[in-house]
C-alpha positions in Angstrom: 102.3 147.1 150.3 103.2 145.1 147.2 100.7 144.3 144.7 101.0 142.4 141.7 98.7 141.2 138.4 98.7 137.6 138.0 97.2 135.7 135.0 95.6 132.1 135.5 92.4 130.5 134.1 92.5 133.1 131.4 91.8 135.8 133.9 93.6 138.4 135.5 93.7 139.4 139.0 95.2 142.0 141.1 96.6 140.6 144.4 98.4 141.5 147.5 100.2 139.5 150.1 97.9 137.6 152.7 95.1 138.1 150.2 92.5 135.0 149.6 90.8 134.8 146.4 89.1 132.3 144.0 90.4 131.3 140.8 89.6 128.6 138.0 90.3 125.2 139.2 93.9 124.2 139.6 95.8 121.1 139.4 97.1 119.0 142.6 100.1 121.3 143.2 100.2 122.6 146.9 102.3 125.6 146.3 101.1 127.2 142.8 103.6 129.8 141.5 102.4 132.2 139.1 104.4 134.7 136.9 103.8 138.5 137.6 102.5 140.6 134.7 102.7 144.0 136.7 104.2 144.7 140.1 103.7 147.6 142.1 106.0 148.0 145.1 105.3 151.6 146.7 106.2 154.1 144.3 108.1 151.8 141.8 106.0 150.1 139.0 107.7 147.3 137.0 105.5 146.5 133.7 106.3 143.3 132.1 106.6 142.4 128.2 104.5 140.2 128.7 106.0 139.2 132.2 108.3 140.8 134.6 111.5 139.1 134.6 112.7 137.1 137.9 109.2 138.4 139.7 107.1 135.5 140.8 104.0 135.4 143.1 103.8 132.1 145.3 100.3 130.9 146.8 99.2 128.1 149.1 96.2 126.3 148.2 93.2 126.5 151.0 90.6 124.5 149.4 89.7 122.7 146.2 86.3 122.6 144.5 84.7 125.5 145.8 81.3 126.2 143.9 80.5 129.5 142.6 77.0 130.8 142.4 74.7 129.0 139.9 74.3 130.6 136.6 71.0 129.9 134.8 70.3 129.8 131.3 66.7 130.0 129.9 65.4 129.0 126.4 61.9 130.0 125.8 59.7 130.4 122.7 56.2 132.2 122.8 53.1 130.4 122.3 55.0 127.1 121.2 55.1 125.4 125.0 58.8 125.2 124.7 60.9 126.0 127.8 64.3 124.8 128.6 66.1 125.7 131.8 69.7 124.6 132.5 71.9 125.7 135.6 75.8 125.6 136.0 78.0 126.1 138.9 81.7 126.5 138.3 84.3 125.0 140.3 87.2 127.5 141.8 90.1 126.7 144.0 90.6 129.0 146.9 94.1 130.1 147.2 95.9 132.7 149.6 99.0 134.8 148.5 101.7 134.1 150.5 104.6 136.0 148.8 105.4 138.4 145.9 109.1 138.4 145.1 111.1 140.8 142.9 114.9 140.7 142.3 
């Protein structure tokens, strides 16, 4: 089974073919193509400097603007009656890895 490490949204993900992951919000492209930083093909491992040449990871977008879990930030000052609560839900894109190609 082929595995690869891709970089998107400032984060790195270990992916394999057929896997579904949530990444940072992508543009309107239907089939995003990522460069592979590392490719594992059985016993053979290819490490890129910074990317593996002629290795690409093709994906398909399943759903846009999937909301992540809510992150709450609280600011509190004791004995001052100051309390501020803020929440944020990051938007993600759900993608399915369709193909990992190496040449």
